[in-house]
N, C-alpha and C positions, 0 to 999 in steps of 0.2 A: 369605716371607711378610708380611702385613700387622699380622700379631700378633709379630712380632718385629722390627718397626722401630724400636723405642726400643731405643736404645742401651745405656740406664743396665740396663732391663731384661734384655738379655742378655748383660750385661758379663763378668759372673761363672759364667754357663754355654757347654753346649759348643756349638759350631758343627758345624751335618753339611756335610762337604765332598759330597757325592753322594746327590739323594734319591728315584730310581729305584726302587729296591726297595723303599722307603716310600711312595711314593707308588700304586704297582701292591698295596701295601696296603689303605691308603685306601682306594682302589678299591674291592676288595671288602669292609671292612667297610662302604662308605656302601649297596651294594646291597643287601646282605642287613638292613643295620637299617632301608633304607626298606620291606623287603618284611614286618618284621615290625613296624612304622609300618602300613603302609597290611592288613596282615590281624589286627593290636589283639593280637599273640600272648601280651601280659600282661595281657589284662586277665582276670581270676578274679572267679568269682561263689559263694555259695557254693551245694551241691542244693539246689535248690527244697523249698519245701514238701510239694510231691506224692513227692517222691522217698524224703524222708524220713519220709513220714507212718507213726506206727507204729514209728518205730526211739527208742531212749533215745538220750541224750547221748554215750553211749561208740560205741552202735552206729555211731550218724552219722558219728564220727569213724575209726571199724575202717573201714566201709564206703569211706565218699571223705574219706580224708588230706589234711588242713593243712597250710601253716607260712605263719607269718606273723613276717616280721621287718622290722625300720627301724631307723631314725638322729633323731638331733634333726633338725628342722627347719631348715636356715639362714637368717639373718638379710637380707632383702634387700636390702642395700645395697648390694650390688658381684655380681661372676659368680665362683661356687665358685675358691675353687684347689685348690694340690692334697693340702693338709692334709685339704680336704675329702675328696677323692676316695680319696682313704688309708679312711677313714671309711665312708663309703661302701662299699668294695670289700670290706668284710668281710659287706656284708649280702648287699653283690652276687654273690658267689661263693657265699656259703651258698644263696641264692636257684636258681644254677643248678644247683647240685648235687641238692638238694631235688624241683627240678620232673624233674632226670632219675627221681630216685627214685618218680614218679608222683603228686605233691600236688599240691595245687593250693597254688600258691605265690602270699601276698601281698604284694608291696614295693611302698608307698605311698610317695610325697614332697608334703610339706607346705613349705608357702611365711611365715618368722616376719618377722613388720612390726612389732610389739607394741614400746612401749617409746621410749628418748628418742633413737638413732642419729639414724634418719631425720630426726624432727623437727628435731634440733640443727643437722643439717647443711644443709636448708633453709632453717633459720632465717640460718644463716650466708650463705646466695646469697643470700638479700633483703637483707643488709643488704650483701654485696658489689656488689650491682647500683644501689643506692644511692649508694654511693662510688664507682663505676666506670662505670656506663650499665648498660642492658638486655642488651647481648652485652658488657661490659665492656673496651668500646672505649678508654676512660680511663684505666686500668690501666699503669701505669710502675713498671716490676719495678724501678729505684733509690730512688724515692719514693713506694713507696706507704703507707700509715698501716697500725696493727696495726687491726685490724676487733675490735671487742668482743663478747666468747663470748654467745650466748643467754640473758635472763631471763624470756622470756613463757614464759605457765603457758598459753595458748590453744592448740585444735588448728584443723588447715586447714578450706578448703575440699576437697569433696569432687572424686573421681579426675579425672584426664584422661583424654585418649585413650592407646591403645598405640602404642608403638612402631613405625613403619614394618618393621625391619630387626631381627632380635633377636640378631646378632653384633655389636653395638658393643662392649661393655663384655669387656675384656680383661684387666680386670687384678682385678676384683674387691674384696672386704671388706681383701684385703693392702693394700692402696693407700690403706685408710685409718689404717693405723696406720705410726708411723713412715717417711713418706713424705719428708722433708726439706722439704713443699710446703706454703708461709704459708696458701695461700687454699681454699676448698671447689672452689671453678671451674675452679682447677689441679689439686684431687685428681680432678675431674668428666673433666678433659681425661686426664688418663692414665688413666684407666679408660675412656679410647676413646669418648668423648662429643665432639662437633663442640661447637665453645662457642658456635655460633648455638643450640644446644640445651639448654646447662645450665638457661637462664633457665625454664623448664618444671617442673625440677627444686624449684624454688622452693616450687611445690605438694608439700606429703610424701606425697599420696595418688599424685601421680603416677610415685613410686619403687615404687610397689604394683602398678603395670602394667604397668612398663619392665621388672624386673628377674625377675620369674617365668618370662616366656618363655624368656629368655636360658638359665635355671639348668635350663630343664627343656629346652632344645636341646642345652646342654651336657653333659647326662646323655645323653641321645640318642645324640650322638656318643662317648659313652664307652664306648655297648652299654648301659645300664642296663635290666632288667629290671624296669622300674616300669609299673606299673596308674595312667595320669595321669588319670584318669575320677576317683579319690580327692583330688587335689589341692585345695588351699584357699588361701586367704591367711587372716590375723589380721586381729583388731582390729573394732571393729563395723562396715569396709566391707564387709564379708561378713553378712550379716543372719543366717543360718543358724548361722555357728561364732558369733559372739555371742550368740545365744541359748543354745547348747550351755554357753559361760562364764559365763553369766548365771546357769544351772540349776546346772552344778560350785559354783560363787560361791556361793550362797543355799545351796546344800544340805550344804555345810561349816559356812556361817556354823548353820545349823539343828543341827548336830548338835555344837555346840559349839567348834568346831574353828577358828574363826576371832572372833577377841575385839578386844575396843576399852580402850586403854587407856595409860599412860606407860611410856616405856621406853625402853633407850639405840637407837639409830640411825643407821648413817651419812650422815649427810646433806651436799647441798651447797647452800652460804648462797646462791651465785649463783642456784639452778637453783629455792629457795626449795621444796624436798621433798627426799624419804630419796634414794638414789643407792643402789639397790641393782646387783649383779653385772653386769647388762648393763647398764647405766647408764654404765661405769665405761671409761675407754681406760686404765687402770693402777690397778692393788690387786684384780682381780680375787678374789673369796674371803677377803679380808681383813673382819674384825670388831670391835668393838668391845672395847676394852681397858680392865677395870675399875682402879680404883686405889682407895687411900684416900688424899686431899690432905689431909696433915697440917700443920697451919698452926701455924706457929713463929712467937710474938710478938716484934717486934725490944724488946731491951731498954736496948741502949746501942750505936747506930753506933757503925762505925769513923769515923775522922776523917774518913778521905775521903770516907767515906758522908756523913755528916755535913751534907758541906760541900756537897755535893747536890742532897740534899733536904731538906733543915730548910727549913721555908715552905713545901712547893708540895703538900703532901698535905692540907692545910684539914684537920687538925686528925685524922683522920685513924689509927688505930690500923694499925699496919704488920706485915705476916707475910708471912716468907718462906713458902710451899707447895711442901714436896714431895711427889712421888706415890709412893708405896708399893706394892708387892703383896706385903707383909710384916708389916699393923699390928700383928700379933701380937710382933715384937721390939721394939718403939718402946722398951720398958723398958730397953733398953740401949742407948740412944741416946751419944755422948761427947761427940760434933760435929755440924757438917754443911757442907755440900760443893756447890759452885758450882763456875763451870767459869770463869777466870781472865779467857778471854777472848770468853769471851760475853756480848751484849748483854742488859741484861734492864728489863725495864718494868713501874715500879712503877702498879700498875692500880685505881682507884675501885670496889670491889667497892656499895659502898654510900655513905651518907653518915658511916656512923662507921668503915666498914672499908677497906684496901687492900693488894691484894697484890701479891707482890713472886712473877714469876715469867718464863719466856719468853713472847713474843706469841704464838706458834705456839698453848701451850698456853689463853695467855688466850682467843684467841679460842673454845677448847674449848666453857671455861668457858661461856664467853656465851651459848651454848645450852645449857646446862644449868643453868641455874636460882639459878648460882652471881654473878650479878651482878645489878646493880637494875634493869637493863631487858636481858628477852630478846632476845640477839642484837647487841648492843651493848656494841662495848669502851671505853672511856674511861681511855687511858694518861694516867696524870699527869707521868709524866717518864720518860727512859729512862738507865742507869746501867750502867757498864764491872763484870763479874763483880769484877776485881780489886779494883775499890775497896770492895767489899761483904765481902771479908776481912778478919776480924778483930772482927766484927759479934757482940754476944753475944745470945745468944736465948734465948727459953725453947723446953723440946726438952718436949711434953706425955708425959707418962706416963713417962717418963723417974727412971731413981732418982736420978741427975743431974741436975735439973732445968733447969739454967742451963750452958749450951756456949756455944762459940765457932763462928764458919763459917770455913771451911778453903779450900785451895785442891787440885781434881782436875781435870787436863787432861783426863779423858776422858769427862768428863760432855756430852754428848749436847744440841745445841738441836734436834734431831728424834725425841727421847722423852722421855716424861717431863716436869716442868717445868721443865726446869734446874737444878730444886733437890734434891737427895740428902739424906736423911737417914743418917747412919753408924752403923752397930750393927758394930761389929767382933772380937764376939765368934761373931756369927751370918753376916757378911759377909764373904768370903774378896777382892772387891774393896775394901772398908773398912779391913779389919785391915791389907792390902797398902799401902794408900796411906796409911794413919796412921803406920806404922813407916819408911813411906819419907820423912813429912816429919819426922818427929822426929829421924835422922839427919843431913840437911839442913835446918836450920830457916833458916839463912840463905839460903841457894841460894832455900829458896821465901818468900822475904821475909816469914816469920811471927815471931810470939816464941812461944819453946819452950813457956811458960806454956797458949797454945793448946789443943796438942796434948797435954795431960797427963794427963787422964783414962783409965783403965788401961781395959782391955774389961771389960763387967759379966758374969756366967752370966745368962741368962735360959733357955736351953732345954738340955735333959739329953737325949743322944741314945745309944743302948747303943753302937755304937759309936766314937764320938771325945765322948765326954763331956760338958759343960757348956761348952766351950769348942771349940765344931767349925771354925771361921773358922782358927783358929790351929791348929790339929792338919791342918787339910789343908793348908795352905799348908807345914806342914813336910814332909807327906809327899810332897807334889808339889814340892818342891823350890825352890819359888817365888822368887826375889829381890826381883823389887821388882816395882813395879805396871806395869811394861812387858811383865809376860812373860802377854800376852793371850791365847796357846792357854789354858795350864796356868790361868789365872783361869778361863776359859770353866766349863772341865771342872771344877775348882775350883766353882763354882757352882753349876751342873747338881747334883752330888753333895750340897751344903749342904743345900739347897732338898727337895732330894726326902728327904734323912735326916730335916730337921728338920721336915717336914711329916707322913709317914707313920712316922716313929717316935719324932719327939720330945715330951717332957712339959714342960710350963711349971713355971719354977720360981721365979716372982714374979708379983705382981702379982693382983687378984682376981677371975683364974683358974687360979693356981698350982694345980700336981698335975690337971689335966686335959691330956688330948693334943692338941696342938696342932691336930690337923683340928679338935676339937670349939671349941677357945680361938681359933679365928681370925677368926671371922664374929663373933663376939660381943666381941671388943677391936672391933672395925670400929663396930661398933654402939654402943658405949659412948661411942667416941671423938665418934662423930657426932652424940650424944645430947647429948654434953656441950659441943659447940660447940666443941671443939679441932682438929676435922678435916673437912673435906668430903667426899660422893660425887664423883668424876672419873674420866672415861673418853675414850679418843681411840683413833684409832683404831688397828689393829694395824700398820700403816704405813704408804707415804704412799698414800693413794688420790685420782684425779684423774677427775673425771665428763667426761663427751663435750662438755661446755662450758668446760671446762681450767679449772676450779676445785678447789682444793686442799680436799680434802670436812672435814669436823670430822665430832665425834661429838655427836648433840642428844639432850637428852630430850623426848621428843613425844608428846601422844599420838597414837595410830593405830592402826590397822583390822589386827590382826598374827594369823598362823596360829599357833598356839601349838605347832610344833614344841619336842619333848621334854617334853611332858605325860607323866606316867608309862607311863599307860597305852595312847595313841596310840605312844609308842616301843615298848613293849612288844610290840604286835603288828605294826608296821614290821618290827623285830627277829625277828619269828617269819616275816616275810613273805621278810624277808634271808636267814633259815636254808635254805627248802625252794626257793631258785630258784639258777640255776644261775652262776655267777661265771664262769667257766672260768679260773681262776687266782688264786692265794691274795692277788696282791696288790691285787685289785680288792675283794677282798671285807675284806680288812685296810683296805683304805681306806674305805668303806661302814659299817666300826664304828668308825672312829674317830671319822668323823662324825657318827655318831647318838649319841656319848659328847657331844659340846658344842652340837651344834646346838639352838638355841630361838627360837622367839619370833619370826617372821621378817615384817617390814612387807611388806604385800602389795595397797598401796595408795597411786596419787602424783596431781600433779594436773598433769605438764607428758608430752607426747607422745604416743603411739598408742595406744587401746587399745578394750577392752569398758569400760561404767561399770559402778561397783560399783551391784549392782542401788537398796539400801536406802539408799544416802548418793552422789548419782550427781553431785556436784561430783568424785571422786576416779576413776580412773580404776585397775583391776587390771593389777597389776605385771606387768612381761613372764615372770618366771619362775614367778608365779603364777596363769598361765594358760595354761599349758603343760604340765601335770604329766599331765596322762591324757587327752592329742588323740588318742593311740593306735586309743583308742574310736571319735573319733567319722572314724576312715577306715573304721569296717566301713561306715557306713551314708551316707557324705557324699556317692558317687554318686547315691543314691535322692531326695537333697534336693538337690543342686546342680548334678546331669548333667551333671559336665564344666566348669562355668565357675566360675573359681576362687574369683571375687569375691562368688558366688552370684548373683548380678542375674537369672538368669531362673530358673524354677519347674523342679525334675526328675523325673523319668521316674513319677514316685508323684502328682506332684499338688499336693504339698506348698508350703503356703506358712510360709517363716521363721516370722509370728506363730502361727504353727499350732502351732509344737512348744513349747507350754508345759513348764512345771516337771515336772507331771506327765505328761506323754507321754515326757519323758525319762527320769523314773523307770522308765516302763514297758519301755522298749526297753534299759535300761540297768542298771537294778535292782531288775526284774523287782516293779516296783509294781504297786499298783491299776490294773488299767486308768479314764480317767477318764471317766463318761458322759458329762461335759459334753463333748468334746473334740469338736471341729468334721471332725477326720481318721476316714475309717472305720477301724473295727480292723484290719482285713484289711490296709491298708498299713501301721501300726505293727508287725507281726503278720513283716511280713517281713523291716524293719529288726531289729527283735528277732532274728528268725531268723540275718540275715549277722552280726550280732554275736554270738550266743552260738555261732556257726560256726566264727567266725575268732580269738574270745578264750576263752584270756588269746593272747595272742602268744609267739611262741617266742624271740625272741632281740630284743634292743633292744642295738646296736654305736653307741660314744660316744667320743669322748676322755676319757681319764683326770682332765681339767681339770673336769670338769662332775661329779664325784662328790662335791664339796663342794656342789654348789646343786641344778642341775635333776636328777641322775638319784636323789639322797636325796628332793628333793621327790615326783617322781616313785613311788618306793615307798612314803612316807608316804601320799602320797595315795590310791592304788590300795587300802591297806589299809584306808584309812578309809571310801570310796566301797562297794566291790567285794566278794564275799564269797568267799572262798578257793579257790575253783573260778576265779573268773576274773583271780586276781594274774599277777602276769607271773612266765614260766620261765625265762628267762635274760637277763642284762645281762649283757656283754661290752665291756669298755674298752682301748684302743691311748694309745702314749704319741704324742709331738709329731712330725713328721716333717721330719726334714733332708732339703736336697737339697743331691748330692757331700760328702756328710759335714760340713756348715756349717750354722744353725740359717737357717732362709728370711726373707730380709729384702727388701725393696723397695729401701728407701737404697743396700743395699750392691750391688746388681742380682745379689740372689741368689735369686729366686726364681720360679714359675713356674704358673699356672691351669690349673685342667682343660682348660680348650678348648688352651691354651696346647703343651702337652703332648701332647695328641690330634692338634695339628697338628703336632707336630715329629716323634715316634714313630709316629703312629699307635695308637690305641686299643688294640690288642693286645698291641703292646710297651711302654704303657704300662702296661696289666693285669699282666701277666705282671713289671712291677720292680714293681710294688706287693704284690706278691705278696711278692716277693722279697724285699721292704725289712725285714720283722721281723712279728711277732705277739705280743709279749708286752707287758707295760703300760712298760716303759724305751722312750723315743726310734726310733725307724726311722728307715733312712734310704733315700733313690730316690736311686740312681746314674745320672745320664743316659748315662754308660761303658754300664752293663748295657743302659740302654733302648736305646740306638745298636745294641750287637751284637744284642737280642731282634729286630730287625728283617731281620738276616740268617738269625738263628735259622729266625724264623718262613717268611720267603719260601724257606728253602733246603728248609724241610719240606713246605709247600705244594707244591712244584716236584718234588721226590719223589712226595708222593701222588699227584699226578697224572699223573708217567711212569707209575707202576705199573697206576691205573687205567685210562689210555691204551690202555697198551700192556702188554700179561702173556703175552706169547708165551714170555718167558722164564721165567715161572713155574709150577710142578709142580702136576698135580693128580692125584688118586688118592689111595692109601694114604698114611700120615704115617710117615716114619721118626723114629727115636731123638732126633733134634736136632729135629724138628719141634716133639714131646712136651714136651720142656725149654723151647721156648720159647713153646709154650701155657702151660705150668704157670706160667712166668715172669713173662707177662704178666697171668696171672689174681691172680696171688701181687700184683703192685702195684698190680691196680684193691682187693684187700683192703683193701692197706697204706693207698691213696691214700685208700679210702672214710672209715677210720678219723681220717687227720687233718684229713678235712673235715667227720666229724660232731664234734670237739674244736676247730674254727674254726682250727688252723693251716695255715695256708695257705703258708707256705714249701715244708714241710716235702712237703706236697702236690705241691707246683709240683717240687720235686724227686725226686719217684717216679713222678709223673704226666706228666711233662715231659724231665725230663734224666736218666733212669735206663731209663727208656719207651724213650728213643731209643739207650740204650746196649744194652739187651738186641733191638734192632733189628740194629742193627749187628753184633752178636754173631752173631747167625743169619745176618746175612747173608752174615761174612765165613768162617761154617763148613759153609758148605750153596753155599759158590760152586763149587764142581764140579758140584754135581746141580742149584741155583737154587732157591729159598725157593719152599715152597707157597700155591699162588692162594686158597684159602680165609682161610687165615692172616696175609699179606700183606693183606688185606679186613680178616679182624679185628682186626687189630693198628693199622692204618689210621682205623675205626669206634671205637675205643677212644681212640687220640690224640686224637683231635677231639672225644669227648665228655668228656673229661678234664680 
């Protein structure tokens, strides 16, 4: 098969020796899939207004039961991988079950195009064409220069034509990450795009035309029960969806949920805008970490530092800046630490002051107002940490006002400022390091007097008294600063004990709890000019343009997540929703406890313009919070055309869908008499929404709990009444392949299309069901998928044989074994139904597939002398086919 011609993609996956049985199954699958598509059997509508006239909403749903399931629409920069298929399967299996119960089942599928990834990739192609020619004919693998990452902030031209074929892309989004390929055109080729066609992708809107048909084709081959009339692409390329997003954004703004102000955000200097989760190639879900930057003025340089620095700072006063999460402990400083092997810079903050810290920290400070010119780093010189050791500094707020700089081997260049305050009374790391220095001053090349100051009591705790760190070091038998594991445990205990149970022993807030004093000490230090506010990303964040991100303090539009009344409303929604497992609920509750103020606007990428400030686009995780509601009316507006380029069956133009009309349809607002839409047409849409909403379940990967899924419940709580709040949200873990994390670079990956071509849809589906249901990572085993081919082929063969020739089967009265078999089948049906209801598909597979066949085998054996009963065999075949 063409999809498996790439040796790298199949290096670690199973090779099939024989494919005859598989090919037979695929032929059957395609035969019936075509029949489904020709007959549009998955297209479902609400009962008509005439059918429901005079009925209450409750009566409507009792007489015309419905089920609405959905999953996060995938990003259209590639075809779907097997992890997508795993999440989709949770809705797909449920949709099939709910259809069997006689419900009107709605399973829609949209295409997400908003944000940076597509625009960044198209910009790369443009630059590569400039370097290598329109078809990259000048590319020389060994001599090619690096292509700079994008810095543009403009959008591109309208969409190009759709592709002639829909099966070209075979690698999908997996290809865009960790491929080992240097250039975007190479990534496109690895996705199955011919080199001569790559230039078309220089237009970002071409992606919007190219990949949705591939996604649809792959889902159809998988057997998904999707109503494709309701599909759409996002961004302003679709005027109907654009209208919907503008209404949503305007409404949140009018409700006071969107605000403007200065706040910390993850920011890409290269792109010149905030870098939110979907804009990142690394570091998704990481946010800003706020510190107190303690300014420790140099009193006297060490001789080595003086020789390096004297005369090079322009008369500025120099400060070592230490980032601390515990400003309340600063009274107990006995020294300061630097990494002896680290490189430090001396940076001009302004004309009067200079800061000593790492270059990485200075880069963050430059975007937080700490330096004279926003975004500009002025390094005066570089110096090794070992040369700073022995410098005398002034320790703000400390009982001992002047202390020395000492070496600490565990200081990191990737966290904080590279300068660490030392409070050995309350920090186990500091205490262990100080004791090591005292034991071997010659080894560490320090003067013993520099480490002579004893720990100072700062905080009293019920458990450890006023010397928490020494007590924990003794209790955990920590011998030195090299006992990293025990020190990590001690650090966590010390922080929690001090914060939750501690009382201040010194300072302006003596006698107050640490919880109350912490913020007050920080504010006082900043107000007195001995500290600055400092923040940095919680971990490494890399943008799609390959830029290491910083934390910037900037004026921006933001969603006020975390605001007390909105949070309480969202917690109420979560309490009522079915999360299907405790881990998912715990995940939501944890996010609700820390999430606040999410930047919702950007200047680079694709998307809808912010209605009241059109220089900005609505951020990709902010335009995709309640689009599930749009599914209920999309087919009326767009008529199955995903970009909304044609007017749908109701004859409504996009510009007619004003905010007032959307409010009427989705929020039961007053009918706008000025509307140019006949009210009866709007009533059709409102009726469709009221019938299918709220959705019954949303299936997603667990990695979306910290952002998309929590945003989803927040905005539903803000915009919709309680009877329209989501009923259920289900999450799953990541999908491994053959027991290993999927990785294209290691040749251990499958797309949805590849799996269907390799094993067939049904064998793939059985293996996805068998992979697992919890929030922990699941495993798709290719050996299991291969074995499923034989199982399915054998099962179909037996069923066909029984139906074709039933001469060996009995008729008439049932005997004892017949009755036992029938009861066993019915029992398995009931057990399976319970697992379907609870979305436990691995267990449903066990009883509906394996146990059902075991029951048949037992029945066949015990009736071998008289034959099986014809009616029961046919009953078993029907049950087996349905379950």
